[in-house]
C-alpha positions in Angstrom: 43.8 32.2 -35.4 46.2 32.8 -38.1 48.5 35.7 -37.8 46.9 38.8 -37.3 43.6 37.8 -37.0 42.1 38.9 -33.7 38.5 37.7 -34.1 36.0 36.1 -36.7 32.3 37.1 -35.7 29.1 38.0 -37.1 28.6 41.0 -38.7 26.1 43.9 -37.0 24.6 46.8 -38.6 26.5 49.0 -37.2 29.2 47.6 -39.1 27.6 48.2 -42.0 29.6 51.3 -43.3 33.0 49.6 -42.5 31.8 46.4 -44.3 31.2 48.4 -47.3 34.6 50.2 -47.4 36.3 47.0 -47.0 34.2 45.5 -50.0 34.8 48.7 -52.3 38.5 49.3 -51.6 39.4 45.5 -52.2 37.5 45.6 -55.3 39.2 48.9 -56.3 42.4 48.4 -55.3 43.0 44.5 -55.4 41.2 43.4 -58.1 43.1 45.5 -61.0 43.7 42.4 -63.2 39.9 41.9 -63.3 38.6 45.4 -63.6 41.7 46.9 -65.6 40.6 50.0 -64.2 37.4 50.2 -66.2 35.0 52.8 -64.9 32.2 50.8 -66.7 33.0 47.7 -64.9 33.8 49.0 -61.4 30.3 51.1 -61.6 28.5 47.4 -62.5 30.4 45.8 -59.9 30.3 48.4 -57.1 26.4 49.1 -57.8 25.1 46.6 -55.3 27.5 47.6 -52.5 25.1 50.1 -50.9 24.2 50.5 -47.5 20.6 49.3 -47.7 21.8 46.1 -49.3 24.6 45.5 -46.9 21.9 45.9 -44.0 19.5 43.6 -45.5 22.5 41.4 -45.8 23.2 41.3 -42.5 19.2 41.0 -41.3 18.9 37.9 -43.7 17.8 35.0 -41.9 19.0 32.9 -44.8 22.5 34.5 -45.0 25.6 34.8 -42.6 27.9 37.6 -42.8 31.1 37.4 -41.1 33.8 40.1 -40.2 37.3 39.6 -39.4 38.6 42.4 -37.0 41.8 43.5 -35.8 41.5 46.3 -32.6 37.8 46.1 -33.2 38.0 47.5 -36.9 36.5 45.5 -39.9 39.4 44.6 -42.3 37.5 41.4 -43.8 34.3 40.3 -44.9 32.3 37.1 -45.8 29.0 36.3 -47.0 27.5 32.9 -47.2 23.6 31.8 -48.0 22.1 28.9 -47.0 22.4 27.3 -50.1 25.9 27.2 -50.1 26.8 29.9 -52.1 29.6 32.1 -50.9 29.1 35.4 -51.9 31.9 37.4 -50.5 35.3 36.9 -49.0 37.2 40.2 -49.0 40.2 41.7 -47.2 41.1 45.1 -46.7 44.1 45.9 -49.1 46.2 46.8 -46.2 45.7 43.7 -44.4 46.2 40.9 -47.3 48.4 38.2 -46.5 47.9 38.1 -42.9 45.6 35.3 -42.6 42.3 37.2 -43.0 41.0 35.8 -46.2 41.9 32.1 -44.7 40.3 32.6 -41.5 37.0 34.1 -43.1 37.0 31.0 -45.5 37.4 28.6 -42.7 34.7 30.1 -40.7 32.3 30.4 -43.7 33.1 26.5 -44.5 32.0 25.9 -40.9 28.7 27.5 -41.2 28.1 25.6 -44.2 28.7 22.6 -42.3 26.4 24.0 -39.6 23.7 24.0 -42.1 24.8 20.3 -43.3 25.6 21.4 -46.6 27.6 19.1 -49.0 29.3 21.9 -50.5 30.3 25.2 -51.3 29.9 27.2 -54.7 31.2 30.5 -55.8 32.2 32.9 -58.5 35.9 34.1 -58.2 37.6 36.6 -59.8 40.9 36.1 -61.4 42.7 37.9 -58.5 41.3 35.2 -56.1 41.3 32.2 -58.3 44.7 30.9 -57.0 43.5 31.6 -53.3 40.5 29.5 -53.7 42.4 26.6 -55.8 44.8 26.2 -52.7 42.2 25.8 -50.2 40.5 23.2 -52.3 38.0 24.8 -54.6 37.9 23.4 -58.2 37.2 25.3 -61.1 33.9 24.2 -63.2 33.1 26.9 -65.6 34.4 30.2 -66.8 31.8 32.9 -67.7 32.2 36.7 -68.4 30.3 39.2 -66.3 29.9 43.1 -66.8 30.5 42.6 -70.3 34.2 42.2 -70.3 35.3 40.5 -67.3 36.1 36.7 -66.8 34.3 34.9 -63.5 35.6 31.7 -62.5 32.7 29.2 -60.9 34.3 27.1 -58.5 33.0 24.6 -56.0 34.4 22.6 -53.0 33.0 19.3 -51.4 32.8 19.5 -47.7 
């Protein structure tokens, strides 16, 4: 495992609040180039980050939610579905650049291979775009989300 990463495992429902905390803090604190502090963009972006939705993600048989753990604390979260769409790959702001994102992404790609998928697709933020490009993802399209924020559609052939 990379520096700092103690374990990547399947998420369980008891971790839902920790998962949501990582997602929300990562979006609010790390993605400032994307939301520029806009309360309206943040409101829209965070609107589906609810306990009920998180529990549904974990329970969904067509989705895998993985967590990166450090001392049994969730410090990263990733989510991919059976179609090969990567929904989340977020790391707690206090744990960036320690290998958690790369370890999560590798584990999510491994899951896609288990499902015999040919590739992965995702929508990246400006903040994460260079990370994904460094891991072999290619830009296919740029769209606007939440009325003002660029979304970078990317793909990777496995």
